[in-house]
Residue frames as a rotation matrix with the C-alpha (Angstrom) as fourth column:
UNK 1
0.449 0.218 0.866 115.86
-0.779 0.570 0.261 50.81
-0.437 -0.792 0.426 -156.63
UNK 2
-0.646 -0.736 0.203 117.53
-0.592 0.651 0.474 47.45
-0.481 0.186 -0.857 -156.93
UNK 3
0.025 0.639 -0.769 116.07
-0.867 0.396 0.301 45.04
0.497 0.659 0.564 -159.46
UNK 4
-0.153 -0.069 0.986 115.06
-0.825 0.558 -0.089 42.19
-0.544 -0.827 -0.142 -157.14
UNK 5
0.317 0.249 0.915 113.95
0.258 0.906 -0.336 39.87
-0.913 0.343 0.223 -159.97
UNK 6
-0.621 -0.569 -0.539 115.63
-0.465 -0.286 0.838 39.51
-0.631 0.771 -0.087 -163.35
UNK 7
0.493 0.814 -0.306 113.67
-0.692 0.154 -0.706 38.87
-0.527 0.560 0.639 -166.47
UNK 8
0.675 -0.260 0.691 114.44
0.434 0.896 -0.087 36.14
-0.597 0.359 0.718 -168.97
UNK 9
0.593 -0.544 0.593 117.68
0.673 -0.070 -0.737 36.64
0.442 0.836 0.325 -170.80
UNK 10
0.663 -0.388 0.640 119.08
-0.495 -0.869 -0.014 39.11
0.562 -0.307 -0.768 -168.25
UNK 11
-0.029 -0.754 -0.657 122.30
0.366 0.603 -0.708 38.26
0.930 -0.261 0.259 -166.48
UNK 12
0.837 0.406 -0.367 122.45
0.457 -0.150 0.877 38.46
0.300 -0.902 -0.311 -162.71
UNK 13
-0.092 -0.992 -0.080 125.98
0.912 -0.052 -0.406 39.98
0.399 -0.111 0.910 -162.82
UNK 14
-0.404 -0.052 0.913 124.84
-0.040 -0.996 -0.074 43.54
0.914 -0.066 0.401 -162.16
UNK 15
0.668 0.678 0.307 122.57
-0.383 -0.040 0.923 42.57
0.638 -0.734 0.232 -159.29
UNK 16
0.705 -0.458 -0.542 125.37
0.655 0.713 0.249 40.39
0.273 -0.531 0.802 -157.86
UNK 17
-0.333 -0.875 0.351 127.87
0.686 -0.480 -0.547 43.25
0.647 0.059 0.760 -158.15
UNK 18
-0.100 0.402 0.910 125.52
-0.380 -0.861 0.338 45.69
0.920 -0.312 0.239 -156.45
UNK 19
0.899 0.434 -0.065 124.78
-0.124 0.394 0.911 43.29
0.421 -0.810 0.408 -153.60
UNK 20
0.368 -0.828 -0.423 128.47
0.863 0.473 -0.175 42.54
0.345 -0.301 0.889 -153.18
UNK 21
-0.500 -0.539 0.678 129.34
0.283 -0.841 -0.460 46.28
0.818 -0.038 0.573 -152.94
UNK 22
0.299 0.700 0.648 126.49
-0.522 -0.448 0.726 46.76
0.799 -0.555 0.231 -150.45
UNK 23
0.885 0.005 -0.466 127.74
0.314 0.732 0.604 43.84
0.344 -0.681 0.646 -148.38
UNK 24
-0.144 -0.988 -0.053 131.29
0.846 -0.095 -0.524 45.27
0.513 -0.120 0.850 -148.33
UNK 25
-0.391 0.057 0.919 129.91
-0.192 -0.981 -0.021 48.65
0.900 -0.185 0.394 -147.29
UNK 26
0.714 0.672 0.197 127.85
-0.378 0.132 0.916 47.01
0.590 -0.729 0.348 -144.53
UNK 27
0.579 -0.586 -0.567 130.95
0.740 0.670 0.063 45.08
0.343 -0.456 0.821 -143.34
UNK 28
-0.475 -0.784 0.400 132.99
0.527 -0.618 -0.584 48.27
0.705 -0.067 0.706 -143.23
UNK 29
-0.065 0.537 0.841 130.19
-0.501 -0.747 0.438 50.10
0.863 -0.393 0.318 -141.35
UNK 30
0.886 0.395 -0.244 129.74
-0.021 0.558 0.830 47.27
0.464 -0.730 0.502 -138.85
UNK 31
0.198 -0.879 -0.433 133.50
0.870 0.361 -0.336 47.19
0.452 -0.310 0.836 -138.23
UNK 32
-0.579 -0.402 0.709 133.40
0.091 -0.897 -0.434 50.89
0.810 -0.187 0.556 -137.27
UNK 33
0.121 0.732 0.670 130.48
-0.714 -0.405 0.571 50.42
0.690 -0.548 0.474 -134.92
UNK 34
0.942 0.284 0.179 131.04
-0.332 0.707 0.625 46.97
0.051 -0.648 0.760 -133.41
UNK 35
0.061 -0.908 0.414 134.05
-0.613 0.293 0.734 44.89
-0.788 -0.298 -0.539 -132.36
UNK 36
-0.669 -0.403 -0.625 135.49
-0.743 0.393 0.541 42.39
0.027 0.826 -0.563 -134.87
UNK 37
-0.938 0.319 0.135 133.34
0.288 0.935 -0.207 39.59
-0.192 -0.155 -0.969 -133.55
UNK 38
-0.108 0.943 -0.314 130.19
0.215 -0.286 -0.934 41.71
-0.971 -0.168 -0.172 -133.63
UNK 39
-0.125 0.017 -0.992 130.94
-0.846 -0.524 0.098 42.83
-0.519 0.851 0.080 -137.16
UNK 40
-0.922 -0.248 -0.297 131.39
-0.366 0.808 0.462 39.21
0.126 0.534 -0.836 -138.31
UNK 41
-0.695 0.715 0.079 128.12
0.481 0.543 -0.688 38.29
-0.534 -0.440 -0.722 -136.58
UNK 42
0.053 0.767 -0.640 126.17
-0.124 -0.630 -0.766 41.09
-0.991 0.120 0.061 -138.23
UNK 43
-0.391 -0.248 -0.886 127.59
-0.898 -0.110 0.426 40.45
-0.203 0.962 -0.180 -141.68
UNK 44
-0.996 0.065 -0.058 126.64
0.055 0.986 0.157 36.82
0.067 0.154 -0.986 -141.29
UNK 45
-0.355 0.926 -0.125 123.09
0.413 0.036 -0.910 37.90
-0.839 -0.375 -0.395 -140.27
UNK 46
0.016 0.309 -0.951 122.86
-0.700 -0.675 -0.231 40.08
-0.714 0.669 0.206 -143.41
UNK 47
-0.738 -0.331 -0.588 124.03
-0.662 0.523 0.537 37.16
0.130 0.786 -0.605 -145.62
UNK 48
-0.904 0.413 0.110 121.64
0.345 0.857 -0.383 34.81
-0.252 -0.308 -0.917 -143.89
UNK 49
-0.112 0.876 -0.470 118.75
0.002 -0.473 -0.881 37.29
-0.994 -0.100 0.052 -144.43
UNK 50
-0.213 -0.039 -0.976 119.61
-0.928 -0.304 0.214 37.53
-0.305 0.952 0.029 -148.12
UNK 51
-0.948 -0.171 -0.269 119.63
-0.255 0.914 0.317 33.67
0.192 0.369 -0.909 -148.34
UNK 52
-0.591 0.806 0.038 116.25
0.431 0.355 -0.829 33.36
-0.682 -0.474 -0.557 -146.57
UNK 53
0.033 0.624 -0.781 114.75
-0.455 -0.686 -0.567 35.94
-0.890 0.374 0.261 -148.92
UNK 54
-0.544 -0.282 -0.790 116.13
-0.838 0.243 0.489 34.03
0.054 0.928 -0.369 -151.93
UNK 55
-0.975 0.214 0.066 114.51
0.204 0.969 -0.138 30.79
-0.094 -0.121 -0.988 -150.67
UNK 56
-0.347 0.921 -0.179 111.13
0.463 0.003 -0.886 32.34
-0.816 -0.390 -0.427 -150.01
UNK 57
0.228 0.486 -0.844 110.90
-0.396 -0.746 -0.536 34.65
-0.890 0.456 0.023 -153.02
UNK 58
-0.096 -0.374 -0.922 112.72
-0.995 0.028 0.092 32.66
-0.009 0.927 -0.375 -155.77
UNK 59
-0.886 -0.416 -0.206 113.27
-0.434 0.899 0.050 28.98
0.164 0.133 -0.977 -154.96
UNK 60
-0.712 0.625 0.320 110.01
0.127 0.563 -0.817 28.03
-0.691 -0.541 -0.480 -153.30
UNK 61
0.246 0.844 -0.477 107.67
-0.540 -0.289 -0.791 29.57
-0.805 0.452 0.384 -155.93
UNK 62
-0.143 -0.333 -0.932 109.72
-0.971 0.227 0.068 27.89
0.189 0.915 -0.356 -158.68
UNK 63
-0.975 -0.203 0.085 109.55
-0.219 0.941 -0.257 24.56
-0.028 -0.269 -0.963 -156.82
UNK 64
-0.311 0.937 0.163 105.77
-0.050 0.155 -0.987 24.87
-0.949 -0.314 -0.002 -156.40
UNK 65
0.300 0.408 -0.862 105.35
-0.858 -0.280 -0.431 25.64
-0.417 0.869 0.266 -160.12
UNK 66
-0.549 -0.596 -0.585 107.50
-0.782 0.613 0.109 22.62
0.294 0.518 -0.803 -160.99
UNK 67
-0.918 0.256 0.305 105.54
0.033 0.812 -0.583 20.27
-0.396 -0.525 -0.753 -158.74
UNK 68
0.022 0.980 -0.198 102.25
-0.290 -0.183 -0.939 21.61
-0.957 0.078 0.280 -160.11
UNK 69
0.098 -0.056 -0.994 103.47
-0.993 -0.072 -0.094 21.07
-0.066 0.996 -0.062 -163.71
UNK 70
-0.867 -0.451 -0.213 104.49
-0.458 0.889 -0.018 17.53
0.197 0.082 -0.977 -162.87
UNK 71
-0.641 0.708 0.296 101.10
0.083 0.447 -0.891 16.79
-0.763 -0.546 -0.345 -161.35
UNK 72
0.257 0.774 -0.580 99.33
-0.572 -0.362 -0.736 18.16
-0.779 0.520 0.350 -164.44
UNK 73
-0.409 -0.498 -0.765 101.48
-0.913 0.211 0.350 16.18
-0.013 0.841 -0.541 -166.88
UNK 74
0.702 0.642 -0.308 100.06
-0.664 0.747 0.043 12.91
0.257 0.174 0.951 -168.19
UNK 75
0.481 -0.525 0.702 101.64
-0.327 0.635 0.699 9.73
-0.813 -0.566 0.134 -167.02
UNK 76
-0.409 -0.725 -0.554 104.34
-0.843 0.068 0.533 8.32
-0.349 0.685 -0.639 -169.16
UNK 77
0.711 0.702 -0.045 103.04
-0.639 0.618 -0.457 5.78
-0.293 0.354 0.888 -171.64
UNK 78
0.637 -0.490 0.595 104.77
0.445 0.864 0.235 2.89
-0.629 0.115 0.769 -173.36
UNK 79
0.874 -0.475 0.098 107.93
-0.113 -0.396 -0.911 3.54
0.472 0.786 -0.400 -175.29
UNK 80
0.210 -0.911 -0.354 111.61
0.803 0.368 -0.469 3.52
0.558 -0.186 0.809 -174.87
UNK 81
0.287 -0.210 -0.935 113.39
0.763 -0.540 0.355 5.74
-0.579 -0.815 0.005 -172.39
UNK 82
-0.782 -0.622 0.041 114.88
0.497 -0.583 0.644 7.64
-0.376 0.524 0.764 -175.33
UNK 83
-0.430 0.697 0.574 111.46
0.563 -0.291 0.774 8.43
0.706 0.656 -0.267 -176.71
UNK 84
0.551 0.629 -0.549 110.27
0.819 -0.283 0.499 9.67
0.158 -0.724 -0.671 -173.35
UNK 85
-0.047 -0.657 -0.752 113.31
0.637 -0.600 0.484 11.88
-0.769 -0.457 0.447 -172.94
UNK 86
-0.790 -0.252 0.559 112.98
0.611 -0.395 0.686 13.22
0.048 0.883 0.467 -176.48
UNK 87
0.201 0.941 0.273 109.56
0.823 -0.313 0.474 14.59
0.532 0.129 -0.837 -175.60
UNK 88
0.811 0.084 -0.580 111.17
0.487 -0.646 0.588 16.97
-0.325 -0.759 -0.564 -173.06
UNK 89
-0.242 -0.954 0.179 114.22
0.902 -0.153 0.404 17.94
-0.358 0.259 0.897 -175.17
UNK 90
0.006 0.178 -0.984 114.46
-0.044 -0.983 -0.178 21.63
-0.999 0.044 0.001 -176.08
UNK 91
0.539 0.288 0.791 113.42
0.753 0.257 -0.606 22.29
-0.378 0.922 -0.078 -179.63
């Protein structure tokens, strides 16, 4: 089965390549079944479905986690902007 989520340190190149090949195969198959306009429409529907899945399975959970982390963080205290930014710099 396709790896729908990649772990830390993994590159999305393989997943992207697999999805690209599947999209090309779908476009070829749609062009054999439907007219040119119908094939374009169905390929667009497949791409749109992939985009919606990305939003609901990847982007929205990450956004919710980010907002929750911001709400849990203490308010910024006195100090210079550089000191505040240094607190979030990668170590």
